[in-house]
C-alpha positions as CSV (number, residue, x, y, z in Angstrom):
1,X,85.3,-25.9,7.0
2,X,88.9,-25.6,5.8
3,X,90.3,-22.3,4.7
4,X,90.4,-23.6,1.2
5,X,86.7,-24.4,1.2
6,X,85.9,-21.0,2.7
7,X,87.9,-19.4,-0.1
8,X,86.0,-21.5,-2.6
9,X,82.7,-20.5,-1.0
10,X,83.7,-16.8,-1.1
11,X,84.5,-17.0,-4.8
12,X,81.2,-18.7,-5.5
13,X,79.4,-16.0,-3.6
14,X,81.2,-13.4,-5.6
15,X,80.2,-15.2,-8.8
16,X,76.6,-14.4,-8.0
17,X,73.2,-16.2,-7.8
18,X,74.1,-18.8,-10.4
19,X,76.1,-20.5,-7.6
20,X,73.4,-20.6,-4.9
21,X,72.9,-24.4,-5.3
22,X,76.6,-25.2,-5.1
23,X,77.0,-23.0,-2.0
24,X,74.0,-24.7,-0.4
25,X,75.6,-28.1,-1.1
26,X,78.8,-26.9,0.5
27,X,77.0,-25.8,3.6
28,X,75.0,-29.0,3.8
29,X,78.3,-31.0,3.5
30,X,79.9,-28.9,6.2
31,X,76.9,-29.4,8.5
32,X,77.2,-33.2,8.1
33,X,80.9,-32.9,9.1
34,X,80.1,-30.8,12.1
35,X,77.3,-33.1,13.3
36,X,79.7,-36.1,13.0
37,X,82.3,-34.2,15.1
38,X,79.7,-33.4,17.7
39,X,78.8,-37.1,18.0
40,X,82.4,-38.1,18.3
41,X,83.0,-35.4,21.0
42,X,79.9,-36.6,22.9
43,X,81.3,-40.1,22.9
44,X,84.7,-38.9,24.1
45,X,83.1,-36.8,26.8
46,X,81.1,-39.9,28.0
47,X,84.3,-42.0,28.1
48,X,86.0,-39.3,30.1
49,X,83.2,-39.1,32.5
50,X,83.4,-42.9,33.1
51,X,87.1,-42.5,33.8
52,X,86.6,-39.6,36.1
53,X,83.9,-41.5,38.0
54,X,86.3,-44.4,38.4
55,X,89.1,-42.3,39.8
56,X,86.7,-40.6,42.2
57,X,85.7,-44.0,43.4
58,X,89.3,-45.0,43.9
59,X,90.0,-41.8,45.9
60,X,86.9,-42.4,48.1
61,X,88.2,-45.9,48.9
62,X,91.6,-44.4,49.9
63,X,90.0,-41.8,52.1
64,X,87.5,-44.1,53.7
């Protein structure tokens, strides 16, 4: 969540219970963003692992 959105959330919290729904929506939106980032990081990690495995194989060929 950006600093600006955190500030907005804090203002809404200060405004009281009438903003509960809006705050929940902000949190749900942030959760979706975080989940998308996790998926992207998992894909990047998998790609890195493939490359690492490839380089280990190359090293093993040089040593063997």
